[in-house]
C-alpha positions as CSV (number, residue, x, y, z in Angstrom):
1,M,0.1,0.2,0.1
2,R,2.8,2.5,1.2
3,K,4.6,1.8,-2.3
4,G,1.5,2.6,-4.3
5,M,1.0,5.9,-2.5
6,I,4.7,6.7,-3.0
7,S,4.2,5.7,-6.6
8,L,1.3,7.8,-6.9
9,A,2.7,11.1,-5.5
10,I,5.8,10.6,-7.5
11,F,3.9,10.5,-10.7
12,A,1.6,13.3,-9.5
13,I,4.9,15.4,-9.3
14,V,6.0,14.4,-12.5
15,I,2.6,15.5,-14.3
16,F,2.2,18.9,-12.3
17,S,6.0,19.5,-13.0
18,T,5.6,19.1,-16.8
19,I,2.2,21.0,-16.8
20,G,4.2,23.9,-15.2
21,Y,7.0,23.9,-17.5
22,Y,4.9,23.9,-20.3
23,S,2.8,26.9,-19.3
24,L,5.9,28.8,-18.2
25,Q,7.5,27.9,-21.5
26,A,4.0,29.1,-23.4
27,Y,3.9,32.1,-21.2
28,Q,7.6,33.1,-22.1
29,E,7.0,32.6,-26.0
30,K,3.6,34.9,-25.8
31,N,5.7,37.5,-23.9
32,N,8.7,37.6,-26.3
33,L,6.4,37.7,-29.2
34,L,4.7,41.0,-27.9
35,T,8.1,42.4,-26.9
36,D,9.2,41.5,-30.5
37,T,6.3,43.0,-32.0
38,L,6.5,46.3,-30.2
39,E,10.0,46.5,-31.2
40,Y,9.4,45.8,-34.9
41,L,6.6,48.8,-34.9
42,E,9.1,51.1,-33.1
43,E,11.8,50.3,-35.8
44,N,9.2,50.9,-38.5
45,G,8.3,54.4,-37.1
46,Y,5.4,53.6,-34.6
47,D,5.7,54.9,-30.8
48,R,4.2,52.1,-28.7
49,T,2.7,54.7,-26.5
50,T,1.3,57.4,-28.8
51,D,0.4,55.2,-31.7
52,V,-0.5,51.9,-30.2
53,E,-4.0,51.6,-28.9
54,E,-4.2,48.0,-28.4
55,I,-1.7,45.0,-28.6
56,T,-2.8,41.3,-27.4
57,I,-1.5,38.0,-28.3
58,V,-4.0,35.8,-29.8
59,Q,-4.3,32.2,-30.9
60,S,-3.8,31.9,-34.8
61,N,-4.0,29.5,-37.6
62,E,-1.1,26.9,-38.6
63,A,-0.3,29.5,-41.6
64,M,0.9,32.0,-38.8
65,G,2.3,29.6,-36.2
66,E,0.6,29.2,-32.8
67,H,0.1,32.7,-31.9
68,A,-0.1,36.1,-33.4
69,A,0.2,39.5,-31.8
70,M,-2.9,41.5,-32.7
71,V,-2.3,45.5,-33.1
72,R,-5.0,48.0,-33.0
73,L,-3.4,51.5,-34.1
74,K,-5.0,55.0,-32.5
75,E,-5.3,56.5,-35.9
76,E,-7.1,53.5,-37.4
77,P,-9.2,52.2,-34.7
78,H,-11.2,50.0,-37.1
79,T,-8.2,48.0,-38.3
80,K,-6.6,45.1,-36.7
81,Y,-2.9,44.4,-37.8
82,F,-1.9,40.5,-37.3
83,Y,2.0,40.1,-36.6
84,A,4.2,36.8,-36.1
85,Y,7.2,35.1,-36.4
86,K,8.5,34.0,-39.9
87,K,8.4,30.3,-39.9
88,D,11.6,28.5,-38.1
89,S,12.8,32.4,-37.4
90,K,12.5,35.2,-34.8
91,E,11.9,37.6,-37.4
92,I,8.4,39.2,-37.1
93,Y,6.4,40.2,-40.2
94,Q,2.9,41.3,-40.9
95,V,0.6,38.4,-41.6
96,N,-2.7,40.1,-42.0
97,K,-4.9,43.2,-41.8
98,I,-8.5,43.1,-41.1
99,T,-10.9,46.2,-41.6
100,D,-13.9,46.3,-39.2
101,D,-17.2,47.1,-41.2
């Protein structure tokens, strides 16, 4: 009985550690995408405090990778710009642009 409890405890620790590791990794990837997108925008003449109305990380399709940064600019409040990493690189590019009707 005691061996079974110890095995169960070890199994639970491994499972929770794995979940924690992947959750932390996903958080870091999203945070890196957010930071890299803001740097990309600044390199292209935008100011994060005066030009960017909203920036959020959203789930995306496979063409864009797992996540994309959705950006709404103050001067274009009805347009959403989507940015992601190019495949197999850390280079940001504009994936899509959607205008609300």
